[in-house]
C-alpha atoms as a printed R data frame, in Angstrom:
   type eleno elety resid chain resno      x       y       z
1  ATOM     1    CA   MET     A     1  6.879 188.452   4.933
2  ATOM     2    CA   GLU     A     2  3.805 186.741   6.349
3  ATOM     3    CA   THR     A     3  3.789 183.470   8.275
4  ATOM     4    CA   LYS     A     4  0.893 181.348   9.483
5  ATOM     5    CA   SER     A     5  0.898 179.694  12.871
6  ATOM     6    CA   SER     A     6 -2.219 178.040  14.320
7  ATOM     7    CA   GLY     A     7 -4.382 179.800  11.762
8  ATOM     8    CA   ILE     A     8 -3.056 183.246  12.727
9  ATOM     9    CA   THR     A     9 -1.187 185.292  10.134
10 ATOM    10    CA   SER     A    10  1.702 187.363  11.439
11 ATOM    11    CA   ARG     A    11  3.990 189.702   9.527
12 ATOM    12    CA   THR     A    12  7.722 189.911  10.018
13 ATOM    13    CA   GLU     A    13 10.318 192.372   8.845
14 ATOM    14    CA   ARG     A    14 13.964 191.685   8.012
15 ATOM    15    CA   PHE     A    15 16.696 193.499   9.900
16 ATOM    16    CA   TYR     A    16 20.112 193.121   8.319
17 ATOM    17    CA   VAL     A    17 22.872 192.749  10.909
18 ATOM    18    CA   LYS     A    18 26.633 192.453  11.081
19 ATOM    19    CA   VAL     A    19 27.768 188.932  11.997
20 ATOM    20    CA   ILE     A    20 31.249 187.791  12.933
21 ATOM    21    CA   SER     A    21 31.710 184.251  11.653
22 ATOM    22    CA   GLU     A    22 34.439 181.790  10.877
23 ATOM    23    CA   PHE     A    23 34.858 178.902   8.487
24 ATOM    24    CA   ASP     A    24 36.185 175.547   9.614
25 ATOM    25    CA   SER     A    25 38.423 173.308   7.487
26 ATOM    26    CA   THR     A    26 35.366 171.680   5.851
27 ATOM    27    CA   GLY     A    27 33.953 175.044   4.751
28 ATOM    28    CA   TYR     A    28 31.178 175.125   7.364
29 ATOM    29    CA   MET     A    29 30.287 178.735   8.252
30 ATOM    30    CA   LEU     A    30 29.939 179.242  12.007
31 ATOM    31    CA   PRO     A    31 28.375 182.518  13.247
32 ATOM    32    CA   LEU     A    32 30.019 183.771  16.461
33 ATOM    33    CA   SER     A    33 28.313 187.087  17.270
34 ATOM    34    CA   ILE     A    34 25.639 189.519  16.046
35 ATOM    35    CA   THR     A    35 26.020 193.311  16.055
36 ATOM    36    CA   TRP     A    36 22.931 195.510  15.637
37 ATOM    37    CA   ALA     A    37 23.057 198.821  13.756
38 ATOM    38    CA   ASP     A    38 23.056 200.684  17.104
39 ATOM    39    CA   GLY     A    39 26.270 198.887  18.141
40 ATOM    40    CA   ARG     A    40 24.812 196.352  20.587
41 ATOM    41    CA   ASN     A    41 26.735 193.086  20.340
42 ATOM    42    CA   PHE     A    42 25.451 189.612  21.248
43 ATOM    43    CA   ALA     A    43 27.677 186.555  21.488
44 ATOM    44    CA   ILE     A    44 26.265 183.358  20.002
45 ATOM    45    CA   GLU     A    45 26.674 180.702  22.669
46 ATOM    46    CA   LYS     A    46 25.843 177.759  20.437
47 ATOM    47    CA   VAL     A    47 24.548 176.861  16.975
48 ATOM    48    CA   ARG     A    48 21.833 174.281  17.595
49 ATOM    49    CA   ASP     A    49 20.729 173.670  14.011
50 ATOM    50    CA   PHE     A    50 21.368 174.673  10.431
51 ATOM    51    CA   ARG     A    51 19.086 174.147   7.457
52 ATOM    52    CA   PRO     A    52 18.123 175.673   4.137
53 ATOM    53    CA   ALA     A    53 15.129 177.984   4.553
54 ATOM    54    CA   LYS     A    54 12.418 178.725   2.052
55 ATOM    55    CA   THR     A    55 11.077 182.242   2.011
56 ATOM    56    CA   GLU     A    56  8.230 183.424  -0.157
57 ATOM    57    CA   SER     A    57  9.581 186.908  -0.776
58 ATOM    58    CA   CYS     A    58 13.184 186.003  -1.579
59 ATOM    59    CA   THR     A    59 14.379 184.625  -4.897
60 ATOM    60    CA   ARG     A    60 17.852 183.902  -3.478
61 ATOM    61    CA   SER     A    61 18.925 180.907  -1.443
62 ATOM    62    CA   VAL     A    62 18.565 181.423   2.326
63 ATOM    63    CA   ASP     A    63 19.951 179.373   5.223
64 ATOM    64    CA   CYS     A    64 18.553 179.398   8.750
65 ATOM    65    CA   PHE     A    65 20.802 178.987  11.782
66 ATOM    66    CA   THR     A    66 19.073 178.203  15.079
67 ATOM    67    CA   VAL     A    67 21.326 179.822  17.676
68 ATOM    68    CA   LEU     A    68 21.427 180.281  21.432
69 ATOM    69    CA   ILE     A    69 21.906 183.859  22.725
70 ATOM    70    CA   HIS     A    70 21.638 184.592  26.474
71 ATOM    71    CA   GLY     A    71 20.111 181.138  26.862
72 ATOM    72    CA   GLN     A    72 17.294 181.881  24.382
73 ATOM    73    CA   VAL     A    73 16.702 180.233  21.011
74 ATOM    74    CA   LYS     A    74 16.866 182.709  18.111
75 ATOM    75    CA   PHE     A    75 16.814 182.355  14.330
76 ATOM    76    CA   LEU     A    76 19.584 183.908  12.247
77 ATOM    77    CA   PHE     A    77 19.307 183.879   8.461
78 ATOM    78    CA   PHE     A    78 22.006 184.015   5.795
79 ATOM    79    CA   GLU     A    79 20.858 185.262   2.386
80 ATOM    80    CA   HIS     A    80 23.209 184.185  -0.408
81 ATOM    81    CA   ALA     A    81 24.228 186.903  -2.854
82 ATOM    82    CA   ASP     A    82 23.350 186.900  -6.510
83 ATOM    83    CA   PRO     A    83 26.133 184.916  -8.244
84 ATOM    84    CA   LEU     A    84 26.508 187.760 -10.754
85 ATOM    85    CA   LEU     A    85 27.663 190.135  -7.975
86 ATOM    86    CA   LYS     A    86 31.386 189.489  -7.886
87 ATOM    87    CA   GLY     A    87 33.142 189.896  -4.540
88 ATOM    88    CA   THR     A    88 30.021 189.391  -2.417
89 ATOM    89    CA   PHE     A    89 29.013 186.229  -0.631
90 ATOM    90    CA   GLY     A    90 25.768 187.189   1.090
91 ATOM    91    CA   ARG     A    91 24.354 188.965   4.121
92 ATOM    92    CA   TRP     A    92 22.841 188.133   7.477
93 ATOM    93    CA   TYR     A    93 19.452 189.120   8.868
94 ATOM    94    CA   VAL     A    94 17.015 188.436  11.687
95 ATOM    95    CA   GLU     A    95 13.242 188.649  11.493
96 ATOM    96    CA   LYS     A    96 11.130 190.603  13.945
97 ATOM    97    CA   PRO     A    97  7.327 190.716  14.203
98 ATOM    98    CA   VAL     A    98  5.649 193.799  12.788
99 ATOM    99    CA   VAL     A    99  2.932 195.199  15.042
């Protein structure tokens, strides 16, 4: 994916991660921690914002959670599954710059 910021184009790559989350009584999905493929685990201290996200390369619906991890603001994305795939809800990813 490519993004433009101040006239500079930067590329990012998706990294799919394991996320522990819970649902409250209203159905709101609250991410609690992120686990990388290498086993490192990061607790999410706070969800600061939630909003639908538009991505150019994805035909599925994506939500962006702005979270606080170790006091730093990070973006965590939830990609909704294709409704034809029974038994799946979606998957989580983060974006990292590609050098």
